[in-house]
N, C-alpha and C positions, 0 to 999 in steps of 0.2 A: 366525426373527428376532425379537428382543425389543427393542421401543422403549419407553423409559421417560422420562417428563417429569421434569425436575429443577426444584425450586423455587429460582428465582434472582430476587431483588428487582430491579426496574428493567428487566427484560427481558420481552418479550412471550411468548417461549417458548424454553426451552433443553431439549434432549432428548439422550439417549444411545441408541446402537444397538449391540447385541451380536448377532452372527450366528455361531453355532458352526460352521456348515457351511463358511463362507468365511474365517473368522478376522477378520471385520470388527469393529473396536472404534472407534466414531466418535462425535463430538459435533457438533450443529448448534445455533447460537445465533442467534435473531432478536431484535435489540435494539429496533428501532422501525420501524413501517411507516406513520408519519404521512404521509410524502411518496409512498409507493408500496410495491410489493413489495420485500423485503429482498434486495439483490444483493450478493454477496460471494464471494470465491474459496474453493476447497477446497485445503487443504494436507495433506501427509503427512509426519510427523516421528516419530522414535523417542522420544517423550516418556518421561521417567522414571516418570511416574505419570499416572493420570487427572486428579488434582488439578492437575498442571502443565498438562495439555492444556486443562482447563476454564478455568484462569486465562488462557491464551493466547486461546482462542476468544472469551471474554467481552470481553477488551480489543480484539480485532480487530473483533468485531461492532459494538461501540460506536464504534470509530474509523470504520467504514464508514458508520454513520448520519451522523456529522459530516462525513465526506468527501463523501458524496452531497449533504448539505444545502448545504455551501459551494460545491460544483461545480454545484449546481442540476440534477442528473440526473433529478429526478422519481422517485427511488427511495429506499428505506429501507436499513437496515443489518443485515447478517447475515454469518455466516461458518461454515465447517465445517472440522473437522480429523479426520484419520484417524490413529490411533495405531499406529505400527509403522515398522520399517526398510523403506524402499521396495524395496530390492533383494531383500528376503526375502519380503514379503507381497503384492506386486502380482500381480493376476490378473484376467482378464476377469470371473470370477464375483464377486470381491470388489467390483468397480466396479458390477456389476449390482445387488448388494445395496445398495451406497451409493446408487444411483439410486432404489431403492425407499424408502430412508430419506428422501431429498430429496423424493420424491413424497408422502410422508406429511404434508408441510407444505402440500400443496394449493395451491402457487403463492405462498405467503407468503414462501418463500425460493427464490431463483434462484442457481445456482452458476456458477462460472467457474474459470479456472486460478489456481493459487498455487504455493507451494513444492513441488517434486517431483511436480507434477501437470501433464501435458502434454495436447495436443489428442487424442492417441491414447487417453489414459485417459478424457477427457471423452466421446469417441465411444462408449466402453463404457457410461459412466453414462447417456448419452442413450438407450440401448436400453431403459431401464426408467423413464425420466421425460423429459418435454419441457422441464423447467425448467433448461435448460443454455444458457449463452452462451459466446462466445469460441471457437466451433468454426472450422474452416477455411473459407476463402472458398468452396471447392468444395461445402461442406455448408451454405452459406447464412449462415455466420457472418462475423465481422470478422477472423479470423485471429489470429496471435500478437499479444498486447497489448503486448509488451515495447517495441517501437520507439515506441509512443504514450506509454507511461509515461516513457521516456527523453526524448522531445520535451517533455513537460510539465515535467519537472524542469529542463531547460535553459531553457525559457521562464521558469520561476520564478526561476532563478538570475539572470536579467536584473533582476528586481525586487530581489533581494538585493544585486547589485552597485550598483544605483542608491541603495539605502538606505545602504550602507557607504561607497561611493566617489564617489557623485554622478553616475555615468554607467553605462551597461549594457555597456560594452566588455569583452570577454573577453581582449583582446590583452595578453599578458604576465602575466595573472592566473594564480596557481597554484591548481590544484584537485587534491586528493587523493581518489581514489575507492577506497573499501575494499569489495571485492567486485565483480569484473568478469565477472559472469555475463551473462545475456541483456540485462538493463537497464543494468547498470553498464558493460558493454562497449560498448553502443550510445551511452551518454552520453560515454564517452571519445572515441569517434570524432567525435561532434558538437562536443565542446569543442575538440578539436585543430583541427578545421576552422575554428573561430571564433577561433583564435589563442591559446588558453589553453596554459599549461604544465601538462601532465597527468602526475600521479604516480599509480601504481596499486599495490595489494596485494590478496592473496587468500589464503584458507586453502589453496586449491588452487594451490600455487606454480608448477606446470607451466603452468597456464592463464595466470597472470600473466606468466610468462617468455615464453610464445609470443606473447601480445598485445604485450608490450613489444618483442620482436624484430621483429614484423611492422609495428608502427605507430610505433615510436620513442618510446614512453612511458618515463618514468623509473619504475623498479621499486624499491619499498622493502619491508622486512620487515613481515609482518602484525603480528608481536608489537611492541607499543609504537608502532604507526603513528599513533595519535591524538595523540602528543606532538610530531609533526613540524610545524614552522612553515610554514603555508600560508595563502593568502587564504580558500579555501573547503574545508572538510572535508565530503566527501560519503559518508556511510555507506550502503552499498547491499547489505548482507547482513542477518543477523538483527538484531533490535532490542536495546534496553536497553544500548547502547554508551556512552551518557552516564549515568554513575552516580557514586556516591561515590568510587570508586577512580580514575576517569578524569578527572572534571570539573576537578580542580585542575591536571592536566597538559596540558590542551588549549592549543595555541598558534595556533589559527586565529582569523580575524576573523568567520567565519560558518560555520554548519552547514546544509547543504542537500543532502539525498540522497533516495534512493528507498526506503530501509528503512522498515518500519512500527515504531511504538513505539520511536523512537530514545531517548527519555527513559525511564529506569527508573521514575521517579516524577515526578509533576507539579511538585514543589518544585524539581526540577533545572532547570526553565525559569526560575524566579526566580534561581537561582544563575548561569545563563548571562547573564541580564540584568544582574545585579550585576557580572559580569566583563566586560561590554561585548562579549559574543559574540552576534551576531545569529543567531537560530534560525528557520529556515523550517519551520513545523510540518509534520510528515511527511504527515498526511492531506490537507493542502492542496496541497503541491508534488508528491506522487506520485499524484495522482488521474487522470493521463492514461489509464491502462489501463482504469479503471472507467468513465470518461467514454466511451471508445471502445466498450466492449462494451454500455454503456447504450443506444447508438444502435441496437443490434440490436432493442430492444424497441419501437421506433417502429412505428406501424401500417403505414407504407410500407417498413419494413425498413431495413437498414443503408445509410448514405451516408457515405463517408469524408470528403467535403468538409465536411459538417456536423460530423463528429467533430473534424476538425482545428480548425475555428473555435472549438469549445467548449473543446478542450484548450488552445488559446492564451490563453484567458481565465484560466488559472491565474496568469498574470502579474498580471492585474487583481485577482484574489482575494487574492494575497499583498500587493499594494499596500494593499488595504483592511485586511488584518490588521495590517500595520505601522503604519498610521494609527491604528487603534483602540489598539494598544499604546502609541503615543506620547501620544495624547490622554488616555488613562485611566491611564497610568503603570503598566501591568501587563505581565507577560511575554507573549511572542508566542503561546505555546501557550494561555494563557488567553484572549487576544484572538481566536484562531481558534475556540475553544469558544464565545465570546460571539457571534461572527458566525454560527456554525452554529445556535446556539439562537435567535437573532433570526429566521433564515430558517425554522426549524421553527415558531416561535411565530406568524409571519405566516400560515402555512398553517393552523395550529390555529384562529387567530382567524377566518379566512375561513370555516372549517368551522362554527365556533360561530355565526357571524352568519347562516348559511344555515339552521340548525336551529331 
């Protein structure tokens, strides 16, 4: 196994791992540990190149720093990616090697679930490192984080509705969910229970059809879905869906979903503001899962009641972001960054005053 540190400005440590025996090709990025160890999920994707994977892991790690800062988890930001097609490269031995890679960070990085990584995979990772969260309840973890992420997004949507319509009622409001996997599917059920009109689409058309048939959702084609007129557009798959090609075609009043890195570039937040489309910054509204697994790091261990209380504060955090945006005349994504930076600075200043 060969672990190589990469020089990346603004990050505490970024490293590459190549393991010829198992085929592992992975990257771990630790962005900032001011607030505590860097917690962030592990994802596996068939990236076209290491450069593409590095771009992704850096953005995700930085987002985790800000997500944890706004959510006040007491943790920092990091992320890991494994390069490859999951159906082709997954093996216990590969995950054992990945565990050794995680362990090389000596607790500065703690991993968890992300795209194409499940609890069974993390159980294999856990065999070679203790720095793993999000395991099953039977193994002392908090279980599947998806329902908690979904709960947090729905709580955040209440703040969105109040900002756009003056009240938090879902009754009769239309919500288009793009990507109805574990989180998006749970969101759809919660929103329907609250009286929303739920529209869904997914690259996996069969999954969308099955859910629509079972629950009575309206199904729309994935291609061009962003141009459908709805109250809330909820992207819940891969990021960068708001970009130069799509932004002029949006016909929603607000964007609030669980996907990471919804905006391809920061300037797209300004363009949404100019168009009068309210954007709930992704790392604020989708923090439920990371809040839930962060409770596992408590000295007394996991407590679901405490997790739920903190997840529901996503509503308050978004209210604060929207207030900063209004008062300072800036986009909501910049307002979220400002809130995160303030919370990071508060901790840095306390540390400086003690030294």
